[in-house]
mmJSON file of the N, C-alpha and C atoms, coordinates in Angstrom:
{"data_MODEL":{"atom_site":{
"group_PDB":["ATOM","ATOM","ATOM","ATOM","ATOM","ATOM","ATOM","ATOM","ATOM","ATOM","ATOM","ATOM","ATOM","ATOM","ATOM","ATOM","ATOM","ATOM","ATOM","ATOM","ATOM","ATOM","ATOM","ATOM","ATOM","ATOM","ATOM","ATOM","ATOM","ATOM","ATOM","ATOM","ATOM","ATOM","ATOM","ATOM","ATOM","ATOM","ATOM","ATOM","ATOM","ATOM","ATOM","ATOM","ATOM","ATOM","ATOM","ATOM","ATOM","ATOM","ATOM","ATOM","ATOM","ATOM","ATOM","ATOM","ATOM","ATOM","ATOM","ATOM","ATOM","ATOM","ATOM","ATOM","ATOM","ATOM","ATOM","ATOM","ATOM","ATOM","ATOM","ATOM","ATOM","ATOM","ATOM","ATOM","ATOM","ATOM","ATOM","ATOM","ATOM","ATOM","ATOM","ATOM","ATOM","ATOM","ATOM","ATOM","ATOM","ATOM","ATOM","ATOM","ATOM","ATOM","ATOM","ATOM","ATOM","ATOM","ATOM","ATOM","ATOM","ATOM","ATOM","ATOM","ATOM","ATOM","ATOM","ATOM","ATOM","ATOM","ATOM","ATOM","ATOM","ATOM","ATOM","ATOM","ATOM","ATOM","ATOM","ATOM","ATOM","ATOM","ATOM","ATOM","ATOM","ATOM","ATOM","ATOM","ATOM","ATOM","ATOM","ATOM","ATOM","ATOM","ATOM","ATOM","ATOM","ATOM","ATOM","ATOM","ATOM","ATOM","ATOM","ATOM","ATOM","ATOM","ATOM","ATOM","ATOM","ATOM","ATOM","ATOM","ATOM","ATOM","ATOM","ATOM","ATOM","ATOM","ATOM","ATOM","ATOM","ATOM","ATOM","ATOM","ATOM","ATOM","ATOM","ATOM","ATOM","ATOM","ATOM","ATOM","ATOM","ATOM","ATOM","ATOM","ATOM","ATOM","ATOM","ATOM","ATOM","ATOM","ATOM","ATOM","ATOM","ATOM","ATOM","ATOM","ATOM","ATOM","ATOM","ATOM","ATOM","ATOM","ATOM","ATOM","ATOM","ATOM","ATOM","ATOM","ATOM","ATOM","ATOM","ATOM","ATOM","ATOM","ATOM","ATOM","ATOM","ATOM"],
"id":[1,2,3,4,5,6,7,8,9,10,11,12,13,14,15,16,17,18,19,20,21,22,23,24,25,26,27,28,29,30,31,32,33,34,35,36,37,38,39,40,41,42,43,44,45,46,47,48,49,50,51,52,53,54,55,56,57,58,59,60,61,62,63,64,65,66,67,68,69,70,71,72,73,74,75,76,77,78,79,80,81,82,83,84,85,86,87,88,89,90,91,92,93,94,95,96,97,98,99,100,101,102,103,104,105,106,107,108,109,110,111,112,113,114,115,116,117,118,119,120,121,122,123,124,125,126,127,128,129,130,131,132,133,134,135,136,137,138,139,140,141,142,143,144,145,146,147,148,149,150,151,152,153,154,155,156,157,158,159,160,161,162,163,164,165,166,167,168,169,170,171,172,173,174,175,176,177,178,179,180,181,182,183,184,185,186,187,188,189,190,191,192,193,194,195,196,197,198,199,200,201,202,203,204,205,206,207,208,209,210],
"type_symbol":["N","C","C","N","C","C","N","C","C","N","C","C","N","C","C","N","C","C","N","C","C","N","C","C","N","C","C","N","C","C","N","C","C","N","C","C","N","C","C","N","C","C","N","C","C","N","C","C","N","C","C","N","C","C","N","C","C","N","C","C","N","C","C","N","C","C","N","C","C","N","C","C","N","C","C","N","C","C","N","C","C","N","C","C","N","C","C","N","C","C","N","C","C","N","C","C","N","C","C","N","C","C","N","C","C","N","C","C","N","C","C","N","C","C","N","C","C","N","C","C","N","C","C","N","C","C","N","C","C","N","C","C","N","C","C","N","C","C","N","C","C","N","C","C","N","C","C","N","C","C","N","C","C","N","C","C","N","C","C","N","C","C","N","C","C","N","C","C","N","C","C","N","C","C","N","C","C","N","C","C","N","C","C","N","C","C","N","C","C","N","C","C","N","C","C","N","C","C","N","C","C","N","C","C","N","C","C","N","C","C"],
"label_atom_id":["N","CA","C","N","CA","C","N","CA","C","N","CA","C","N","CA","C","N","CA","C","N","CA","C","N","CA","C","N","CA","C","N","CA","C","N","CA","C","N","CA","C","N","CA","C","N","CA","C","N","CA","C","N","CA","C","N","CA","C","N","CA","C","N","CA","C","N","CA","C","N","CA","C","N","CA","C","N","CA","C","N","CA","C","N","CA","C","N","CA","C","N","CA","C","N","CA","C","N","CA","C","N","CA","C","N","CA","C","N","CA","C","N","CA","C","N","CA","C","N","CA","C","N","CA","C","N","CA","C","N","CA","C","N","CA","C","N","CA","C","N","CA","C","N","CA","C","N","CA","C","N","CA","C","N","CA","C","N","CA","C","N","CA","C","N","CA","C","N","CA","C","N","CA","C","N","CA","C","N","CA","C","N","CA","C","N","CA","C","N","CA","C","N","CA","C","N","CA","C","N","CA","C","N","CA","C","N","CA","C","N","CA","C","N","CA","C","N","CA","C","N","CA","C","N","CA","C","N","CA","C","N","CA","C","N","CA","C","N","CA","C","N","CA","C"],
"label_alt_id":[null,null,null,null,null,null,null,null,null,null,null,null,null,null,null,null,null,null,null,null,null,null,null,null,null,null,null,null,null,null,null,null,null,null,null,null,null,null,null,null,null,null,null,null,null,null,null,null,null,null,null,null,null,null,null,null,null,null,null,null,null,null,null,null,null,null,null,null,null,null,null,null,null,null,null,null,null,null,null,null,null,null,null,null,null,null,null,null,null,null,null,null,null,null,null,null,null,null,null,null,null,null,null,null,null,null,null,null,null,null,null,null,null,null,null,null,null,null,null,null,null,null,null,null,null,null,null,null,null,null,null,null,null,null,null,null,null,null,null,null,null,null,null,null,null,null,null,null,null,null,null,null,null,null,null,null,null,null,null,null,null,null,null,null,null,null,null,null,null,null,null,null,null,null,null,null,null,null,null,null,null,null,null,null,null,null,null,null,null,null,null,null,null,null,null,null,null,null,null,null,null,null,null,null,null,null,null,null,null,null],
"label_comp_id":["MET","MET","MET","PRO","PRO","PRO","ILE","ILE","ILE","GLN","GLN","GLN","GLU","GLU","GLU","ALA","ALA","ALA","TYR","TYR","TYR","ASP","ASP","ASP","ALA","ALA","ALA","VAL","VAL","VAL","LEU","LEU","LEU","GLU","GLU","GLU","ARG","ARG","ARG","LEU","LEU","LEU","ILE","ILE","ILE","THR","THR","THR","ALA","ALA","ALA","ARG","ARG","ARG","ARG","ARG","ARG","GLN","GLN","GLN","ALA","ALA","ALA","ASN","ASN","ASN","LEU","LEU","LEU","THR","THR","THR","GLN","GLN","GLN","ARG","ARG","ARG","GLU","GLU","GLU","VAL","VAL","VAL","SER","SER","SER","ALA","ALA","ALA","LEU","LEU","LEU","MET","MET","MET","ASP","ASP","ASP","ARG","ARG","ARG","PRO","PRO","PRO","HIS","HIS","HIS","THR","THR","THR","PHE","PHE","PHE","LEU","LEU","LEU","SER","SER","SER","LYS","LYS","LYS","CYS","CYS","CYS","GLU","GLU","GLU","SER","SER","SER","GLY","GLY","GLY","GLU","GLU","GLU","ARG","ARG","ARG","SER","SER","SER","ILE","ILE","ILE","ASP","ASP","ASP","VAL","VAL","VAL","VAL","VAL","VAL","GLU","GLU","GLU","LEU","LEU","LEU","LEU","LEU","LEU","GLN","GLN","GLN","LEU","LEU","LEU","ALA","ALA","ALA","GLY","GLY","GLY","ILE","ILE","ILE","TYR","TYR","TYR","LYS","LYS","LYS","LYS","LYS","LYS","PRO","PRO","PRO","ILE","ILE","ILE","SER","SER","SER","TYR","TYR","TYR","PHE","PHE","PHE","LEU","LEU","LEU","ARG","ARG","ARG"],
"label_asym_id":["A","A","A","A","A","A","A","A","A","A","A","A","A","A","A","A","A","A","A","A","A","A","A","A","A","A","A","A","A","A","A","A","A","A","A","A","A","A","A","A","A","A","A","A","A","A","A","A","A","A","A","A","A","A","A","A","A","A","A","A","A","A","A","A","A","A","A","A","A","A","A","A","A","A","A","A","A","A","A","A","A","A","A","A","A","A","A","A","A","A","A","A","A","A","A","A","A","A","A","A","A","A","A","A","A","A","A","A","A","A","A","A","A","A","A","A","A","A","A","A","A","A","A","A","A","A","A","A","A","A","A","A","A","A","A","A","A","A","A","A","A","A","A","A","A","A","A","A","A","A","A","A","A","A","A","A","A","A","A","A","A","A","A","A","A","A","A","A","A","A","A","A","A","A","A","A","A","A","A","A","A","A","A","A","A","A","A","A","A","A","A","A","A","A","A","A","A","A","A","A","A","A","A","A","A","A","A","A","A","A"],
"label_entity_id":["1","1","1","1","1","1","1","1","1","1","1","1","1","1","1","1","1","1","1","1","1","1","1","1","1","1","1","1","1","1","1","1","1","1","1","1","1","1","1","1","1","1","1","1","1","1","1","1","1","1","1","1","1","1","1","1","1","1","1","1","1","1","1","1","1","1","1","1","1","1","1","1","1","1","1","1","1","1","1","1","1","1","1","1","1","1","1","1","1","1","1","1","1","1","1","1","1","1","1","1","1","1","1","1","1","1","1","1","1","1","1","1","1","1","1","1","1","1","1","1","1","1","1","1","1","1","1","1","1","1","1","1","1","1","1","1","1","1","1","1","1","1","1","1","1","1","1","1","1","1","1","1","1","1","1","1","1","1","1","1","1","1","1","1","1","1","1","1","1","1","1","1","1","1","1","1","1","1","1","1","1","1","1","1","1","1","1","1","1","1","1","1","1","1","1","1","1","1","1","1","1","1","1","1","1","1","1","1","1","1"],
"label_seq_id":[1,1,1,2,2,2,3,3,3,4,4,4,5,5,5,6,6,6,7,7,7,8,8,8,9,9,9,10,10,10,11,11,11,12,12,12,13,13,13,14,14,14,15,15,15,16,16,16,17,17,17,18,18,18,19,19,19,20,20,20,21,21,21,22,22,22,23,23,23,24,24,24,25,25,25,26,26,26,27,27,27,28,28,28,29,29,29,30,30,30,31,31,31,32,32,32,33,33,33,34,34,34,35,35,35,36,36,36,37,37,37,38,38,38,39,39,39,40,40,40,41,41,41,42,42,42,43,43,43,44,44,44,45,45,45,46,46,46,47,47,47,48,48,48,49,49,49,50,50,50,51,51,51,52,52,52,53,53,53,54,54,54,55,55,55,56,56,56,57,57,57,58,58,58,59,59,59,60,60,60,61,61,61,62,62,62,63,63,63,64,64,64,65,65,65,66,66,66,67,67,67,68,68,68,69,69,69,70,70,70],
"pdbx_PDB_ins_code":[null,null,null,null,null,null,null,null,null,null,null,null,null,null,null,null,null,null,null,null,null,null,null,null,null,null,null,null,null,null,null,null,null,null,null,null,null,null,null,null,null,null,null,null,null,null,null,null,null,null,null,null,null,null,null,null,null,null,null,null,null,null,null,null,null,null,null,null,null,null,null,null,null,null,null,null,null,null,null,null,null,null,null,null,null,null,null,null,null,null,null,null,null,null,null,null,null,null,null,null,null,null,null,null,null,null,null,null,null,null,null,null,null,null,null,null,null,null,null,null,null,null,null,null,null,null,null,null,null,null,null,null,null,null,null,null,null,null,null,null,null,null,null,null,null,null,null,null,null,null,null,null,null,null,null,null,null,null,null,null,null,null,null,null,null,null,null,null,null,null,null,null,null,null,null,null,null,null,null,null,null,null,null,null,null,null,null,null,null,null,null,null,null,null,null,null,null,null,null,null,null,null,null,null,null,null,null,null,null,null],
"Cartn_x":[78.975,78.79,77.42,77.367,76.008,75.068,73.825,72.963,73.066,73.15,73.314,74.523,75.577,76.88,76.733,76.079,75.809,74.988,73.873,72.965,73.747,74.624,75.374,76.31,76.89,77.746,76.903,75.754,74.901,74.592,74.338,74.009,75.226,76.408,77.664,77.851,77.531,77.659,76.659,75.432,74.361,74.801,75.398,75.854,77.018,77.941,79.034,78.544,77.628,77.076,76.35,75.62,74.906,75.877,76.92,77.93,78.679,79.026,79.654,78.787,77.437,76.511,76.267,76.861,76.765,75.303,74.622,73.18,73.01,72.137,71.745,70.653,70.47,69.385,68.02,67.879,66.648,66.386,67.464,67.265,66.918,67.52,67.142,65.74,65.361,64.025,62.994,63.283,62.393,62.327,63.488,63.507,62.639,62.564,61.789,60.308,59.999,58.675,58.314,59.318,59.107,59.31,58.882,59.154,60.591,60.938,62.345,63.147,62.516,63.268,63.504,62.924,63.019,64.414,65.263,66.599,67.494,67.269,67.987,67.656,66.426,65.986,66.581,66.581,67.149,68.659,69.359,70.853,71.205,70.365,70.763,70.357,69.583,69.192,67.856,67.278,66.009,64.859,64.999,64.003,64.709,64.097,64.658,64.395,65.24,65.081,64.565,63.581,63.101,63.822,63.581,64.241,63.89,62.638,62.231,62.902,62.956,63.624,65.155,65.789,67.07,67.413,66.482,66.541,66.442,65.522,65.37,66.635,67.209,68.472,69.564,69.68,70.742,70.568,69.377,69.161,69.5,69.112,69.404,70.916,71.628,73.059,73.866,73.159,73.839,74.846,74.418,75.271,74.532,75.241,74.53,74.169,73.108,72.596,73.692,74.562,75.623,76.619,76.729,77.577,77.141,75.813,75.359,75.32,75.367,75.197,76.429,77.626,78.799,79.214],
"Cartn_y":[-12.499,-11.841,-12.119,-12.582,-12.851,-11.517,-11.759,-10.634,-9.587,-10.084,-9.163,-8.319,-8.933,-8.234,-7.184,-7.44,-6.531,-5.361,-5.687,-4.581,-3.73,-4.372,-3.479,-2.554,-3.027,-2.122,-0.956,-1.164,-0.149,0.907,0.361,1.28,2.126,1.507,2.261,3.441,3.156,4.142,5.249,4.83,5.903,6.78,6.298,7.044,7.929,7.43,8.243,9.354,9.058,10.144,11.217,10.837,11.829,12.774,12.162,12.946,13.874,13.302,14.215,15.403,15.154,16.262,17.176,16.873,17.748,17.818,16.716,16.646,15.75,16.061,15.187,14.197,13.22,12.278,12.965,13.866,14.618,15.445,16.129,16.933,16.145,14.982,14.124,13.632,13.193,12.682,13.831,15.014,16.136,16.407,16.358,16.475,15.464,14.28,13.14,13.132,14.136,14.176,12.936,12.527,11.325,11.714,10.775,11.111,11.244,11.976,12.264,11.044,9.864,8.739,7.865,8.224,7.406,6.991,8.002,7.696,6.98,7.234,6.514,5.041,4.751,3.247,2.663,3.442,2.916,2.643,3.655,3.494,2.439,2.158,1.078,-0.321,-0.335,-1.626,-2.119,-1.321,-1.671,-1.585,-0.779,-0.651,-0.732,-1.48,-1.611,-0.387,-0.181,0.942,0.325,0.888,0.407,1.167,0.731,1.272,2.802,3.103,4.478,5.428,4.93,5.712,5.815,4.783,4.825,5.915,6.007,6.951,8.335,8.531,9.847,10.236,9.307,9.513,9.881,9.204,9.549,10.915,11.338,12.712,13.732,13.497,14.388,14.483,13.369,13.376,13.671,13.93,14.236,13.165,11.934,10.796,10.015,9.38,8.424,7.183,6.576,5.377,4.274,4.261,3.291,3.432,4.625,4.845,3.888,3.719,2.893,1.408,1.03,-0.347,-1.007,-0.386,-1.032,-2.154],
"Cartn_z":[95.902,97.133,97.732,98.969,99.605,99.56,99.535,99.45,100.612,101.795,102.904,102.854,102.409,102.259,101.197,100.076,98.953,99.464,100.251,100.747,101.718,102.559,103.525,102.811,101.671,100.901,100.328,99.867,99.405,100.51,101.726,102.807,103.215,103.129,103.42,102.399,101.173,100.139,100.339,100.841,101.066,102.205,103.265,104.371,103.921,103.13,102.671,101.77,100.829,99.972,100.802,101.741,102.565,103.254,103.822,104.474,103.505,102.304,101.307,100.925,100.913,100.6,101.777,102.926,104.129,104.519,104.521,104.974,106.178,107.026,108.173,107.75,108.538,108.267,108.308,109.198,109.29,108.073,107.649,106.409,105.176,105.046,103.833,103.965,105.171,105.365,105.046,105.415,105.119,103.611,102.951,101.476,100.788,101.358,100.762,101.285,102.143,102.747,103.498,104.376,105.148,106.644,107.557,108.959,109.257,110.304,110.635,110.844,111.241,111.49,110.235,109.121,107.897,107.533,107.328,106.821,107.882,109.14,110.233,110.138,110.006,109.888,108.631,107.514,106.307,106.432,106.901,107.006,108.002,108.975,109.937,109.476,108.425,107.865,108.546,109.426,110.036,109.053,108.027,106.979,105.575,104.711,103.309,102.512,101.568,100.67,99.323,98.742,97.455,96.336,95.144,93.972,93.813,93.913,93.789,94.818,96.029,97.088,96.844,96.273,95.966,94.869,93.909,92.836,93.408,94.381,95.03,95.747,96.497,97.285,96.347,95.261,94.29,93.742,93.497,93.042,94.177,95.374,96.474,96.677,96.588,96.799,95.547,94.453,93.134,92.773,92.865,92.497,91.452,90.517,89.627,90.394,89.923,90.609,90.639,89.646,89.661,90.831,91.359,92.544,93.653,93.842,94.921,94.692,93.332,92.963,92.457,92.608,92.057,92.961],
"occupancy":[1.0,1.0,1.0,1.0,1.0,1.0,1.0,1.0,1.0,1.0,1.0,1.0,1.0,1.0,1.0,1.0,1.0,1.0,1.0,1.0,1.0,1.0,1.0,1.0,1.0,1.0,1.0,1.0,1.0,1.0,1.0,1.0,1.0,1.0,1.0,1.0,1.0,1.0,1.0,1.0,1.0,1.0,1.0,1.0,1.0,1.0,1.0,1.0,1.0,1.0,1.0,1.0,1.0,1.0,1.0,1.0,1.0,1.0,1.0,1.0,1.0,1.0,1.0,1.0,1.0,1.0,1.0,1.0,1.0,1.0,1.0,1.0,1.0,1.0,1.0,1.0,1.0,1.0,1.0,1.0,1.0,1.0,1.0,1.0,1.0,1.0,1.0,1.0,1.0,1.0,1.0,1.0,1.0,1.0,1.0,1.0,1.0,1.0,1.0,1.0,1.0,1.0,1.0,1.0,1.0,1.0,1.0,1.0,1.0,1.0,1.0,1.0,1.0,1.0,1.0,1.0,1.0,1.0,1.0,1.0,1.0,1.0,1.0,1.0,1.0,1.0,1.0,1.0,1.0,1.0,1.0,1.0,1.0,1.0,1.0,1.0,1.0,1.0,1.0,1.0,1.0,1.0,1.0,1.0,1.0,1.0,1.0,1.0,1.0,1.0,1.0,1.0,1.0,1.0,1.0,1.0,1.0,1.0,1.0,1.0,1.0,1.0,1.0,1.0,1.0,1.0,1.0,1.0,1.0,1.0,1.0,1.0,1.0,1.0,1.0,1.0,1.0,1.0,1.0,1.0,1.0,1.0,1.0,1.0,1.0,1.0,1.0,1.0,1.0,1.0,1.0,1.0,1.0,1.0,1.0,1.0,1.0,1.0,1.0,1.0,1.0,1.0,1.0,1.0,1.0,1.0,1.0,1.0,1.0,1.0],
"B_iso_or_equiv":[0.0,0.0,0.0,0.0,0.0,0.0,0.0,0.0,0.0,0.0,0.0,0.0,0.0,0.0,0.0,0.0,0.0,0.0,0.0,0.0,0.0,0.0,0.0,0.0,0.0,0.0,0.0,0.0,0.0,0.0,0.0,0.0,0.0,0.0,0.0,0.0,0.0,0.0,0.0,0.0,0.0,0.0,0.0,0.0,0.0,0.0,0.0,0.0,0.0,0.0,0.0,0.0,0.0,0.0,0.0,0.0,0.0,0.0,0.0,0.0,0.0,0.0,0.0,0.0,0.0,0.0,0.0,0.0,0.0,0.0,0.0,0.0,0.0,0.0,0.0,0.0,0.0,0.0,0.0,0.0,0.0,0.0,0.0,0.0,0.0,0.0,0.0,0.0,0.0,0.0,0.0,0.0,0.0,0.0,0.0,0.0,0.0,0.0,0.0,0.0,0.0,0.0,0.0,0.0,0.0,0.0,0.0,0.0,0.0,0.0,0.0,0.0,0.0,0.0,0.0,0.0,0.0,0.0,0.0,0.0,0.0,0.0,0.0,0.0,0.0,0.0,0.0,0.0,0.0,0.0,0.0,0.0,0.0,0.0,0.0,0.0,0.0,0.0,0.0,0.0,0.0,0.0,0.0,0.0,0.0,0.0,0.0,0.0,0.0,0.0,0.0,0.0,0.0,0.0,0.0,0.0,0.0,0.0,0.0,0.0,0.0,0.0,0.0,0.0,0.0,0.0,0.0,0.0,0.0,0.0,0.0,0.0,0.0,0.0,0.0,0.0,0.0,0.0,0.0,0.0,0.0,0.0,0.0,0.0,0.0,0.0,0.0,0.0,0.0,0.0,0.0,0.0,0.0,0.0,0.0,0.0,0.0,0.0,0.0,0.0,0.0,0.0,0.0,0.0,0.0,0.0,0.0,0.0,0.0,0.0],
"pdbx_formal_charge":[null,null,null,null,null,null,null,null,null,null,null,null,null,null,null,null,null,null,null,null,null,null,null,null,null,null,null,null,null,null,null,null,null,null,null,null,null,null,null,null,null,null,null,null,null,null,null,null,null,null,null,null,null,null,null,null,null,null,null,null,null,null,null,null,null,null,null,null,null,null,null,null,null,null,null,null,null,null,null,null,null,null,null,null,null,null,null,null,null,null,null,null,null,null,null,null,null,null,null,null,null,null,null,null,null,null,null,null,null,null,null,null,null,null,null,null,null,null,null,null,null,null,null,null,null,null,null,null,null,null,null,null,null,null,null,null,null,null,null,null,null,null,null,null,null,null,null,null,null,null,null,null,null,null,null,null,null,null,null,null,null,null,null,null,null,null,null,null,null,null,null,null,null,null,null,null,null,null,null,null,null,null,null,null,null,null,null,null,null,null,null,null,null,null,null,null,null,null,null,null,null,null,null,null,null,null,null,null,null,null],
"auth_seq_id":[1,1,1,2,2,2,3,3,3,4,4,4,5,5,5,6,6,6,7,7,7,8,8,8,9,9,9,10,10,10,11,11,11,12,12,12,13,13,13,14,14,14,15,15,15,16,16,16,17,17,17,18,18,18,19,19,19,20,20,20,21,21,21,22,22,22,23,23,23,24,24,24,25,25,25,26,26,26,27,27,27,28,28,28,29,29,29,30,30,30,31,31,31,32,32,32,33,33,33,34,34,34,35,35,35,36,36,36,37,37,37,38,38,38,39,39,39,40,40,40,41,41,41,42,42,42,43,43,43,44,44,44,45,45,45,46,46,46,47,47,47,48,48,48,49,49,49,50,50,50,51,51,51,52,52,52,53,53,53,54,54,54,55,55,55,56,56,56,57,57,57,58,58,58,59,59,59,60,60,60,61,61,61,62,62,62,63,63,63,64,64,64,65,65,65,66,66,66,67,67,67,68,68,68,69,69,69,70,70,70],
"auth_comp_id":["MET","MET","MET","PRO","PRO","PRO","ILE","ILE","ILE","GLN","GLN","GLN","GLU","GLU","GLU","ALA","ALA","ALA","TYR","TYR","TYR","ASP","ASP","ASP","ALA","ALA","ALA","VAL","VAL","VAL","LEU","LEU","LEU","GLU","GLU","GLU","ARG","ARG","ARG","LEU","LEU","LEU","ILE","ILE","ILE","THR","THR","THR","ALA","ALA","ALA","ARG","ARG","ARG","ARG","ARG","ARG","GLN","GLN","GLN","ALA","ALA","ALA","ASN","ASN","ASN","LEU","LEU","LEU","THR","THR","THR","GLN","GLN","GLN","ARG","ARG","ARG","GLU","GLU","GLU","VAL","VAL","VAL","SER","SER","SER","ALA","ALA","ALA","LEU","LEU","LEU","MET","MET","MET","ASP","ASP","ASP","ARG","ARG","ARG","PRO","PRO","PRO","HIS","HIS","HIS","THR","THR","THR","PHE","PHE","PHE","LEU","LEU","LEU","SER","SER","SER","LYS","LYS","LYS","CYS","CYS","CYS","GLU","GLU","GLU","SER","SER","SER","GLY","GLY","GLY","GLU","GLU","GLU","ARG","ARG","ARG","SER","SER","SER","ILE","ILE","ILE","ASP","ASP","ASP","VAL","VAL","VAL","VAL","VAL","VAL","GLU","GLU","GLU","LEU","LEU","LEU","LEU","LEU","LEU","GLN","GLN","GLN","LEU","LEU","LEU","ALA","ALA","ALA","GLY","GLY","GLY","ILE","ILE","ILE","TYR","TYR","TYR","LYS","LYS","LYS","LYS","LYS","LYS","PRO","PRO","PRO","ILE","ILE","ILE","SER","SER","SER","TYR","TYR","TYR","PHE","PHE","PHE","LEU","LEU","LEU","ARG","ARG","ARG"],
"auth_asym_id":["A","A","A","A","A","A","A","A","A","A","A","A","A","A","A","A","A","A","A","A","A","A","A","A","A","A","A","A","A","A","A","A","A","A","A","A","A","A","A","A","A","A","A","A","A","A","A","A","A","A","A","A","A","A","A","A","A","A","A","A","A","A","A","A","A","A","A","A","A","A","A","A","A","A","A","A","A","A","A","A","A","A","A","A","A","A","A","A","A","A","A","A","A","A","A","A","A","A","A","A","A","A","A","A","A","A","A","A","A","A","A","A","A","A","A","A","A","A","A","A","A","A","A","A","A","A","A","A","A","A","A","A","A","A","A","A","A","A","A","A","A","A","A","A","A","A","A","A","A","A","A","A","A","A","A","A","A","A","A","A","A","A","A","A","A","A","A","A","A","A","A","A","A","A","A","A","A","A","A","A","A","A","A","A","A","A","A","A","A","A","A","A","A","A","A","A","A","A","A","A","A","A","A","A","A","A","A","A","A","A"],
"auth_atom_id":["N","CA","C","N","CA","C","N","CA","C","N","CA","C","N","CA","C","N","CA","C","N","CA","C","N","CA","C","N","CA","C","N","CA","C","N","CA","C","N","CA","C","N","CA","C","N","CA","C","N","CA","C","N","CA","C","N","CA","C","N","CA","C","N","CA","C","N","CA","C","N","CA","C","N","CA","C","N","CA","C","N","CA","C","N","CA","C","N","CA","C","N","CA","C","N","CA","C","N","CA","C","N","CA","C","N","CA","C","N","CA","C","N","CA","C","N","CA","C","N","CA","C","N","CA","C","N","CA","C","N","CA","C","N","CA","C","N","CA","C","N","CA","C","N","CA","C","N","CA","C","N","CA","C","N","CA","C","N","CA","C","N","CA","C","N","CA","C","N","CA","C","N","CA","C","N","CA","C","N","CA","C","N","CA","C","N","CA","C","N","CA","C","N","CA","C","N","CA","C","N","CA","C","N","CA","C","N","CA","C","N","CA","C","N","CA","C","N","CA","C","N","CA","C","N","CA","C","N","CA","C","N","CA","C","N","CA","C","N","CA","C","N","CA","C"],
"pdbx_PDB_model_num":[1,1,1,1,1,1,1,1,1,1,1,1,1,1,1,1,1,1,1,1,1,1,1,1,1,1,1,1,1,1,1,1,1,1,1,1,1,1,1,1,1,1,1,1,1,1,1,1,1,1,1,1,1,1,1,1,1,1,1,1,1,1,1,1,1,1,1,1,1,1,1,1,1,1,1,1,1,1,1,1,1,1,1,1,1,1,1,1,1,1,1,1,1,1,1,1,1,1,1,1,1,1,1,1,1,1,1,1,1,1,1,1,1,1,1,1,1,1,1,1,1,1,1,1,1,1,1,1,1,1,1,1,1,1,1,1,1,1,1,1,1,1,1,1,1,1,1,1,1,1,1,1,1,1,1,1,1,1,1,1,1,1,1,1,1,1,1,1,1,1,1,1,1,1,1,1,1,1,1,1,1,1,1,1,1,1,1,1,1,1,1,1,1,1,1,1,1,1,1,1,1,1,1,1,1,1,1,1,1,1]
}}}
């Protein structure tokens, strides 16, 4: 699978997990102590998500890291 395709799949899972957790982008950004635009930029692919941020998001969404990386 090409890298961009794989990254897009991770982003789709992040969006799905956030919605399943009934959280807004603004709420998640606040939980991470980030500007309110942080998650919007991440989910749109405008900004990359690093490993530590992915671990934080997995914790917030109560999902194992493997959920995002399958």
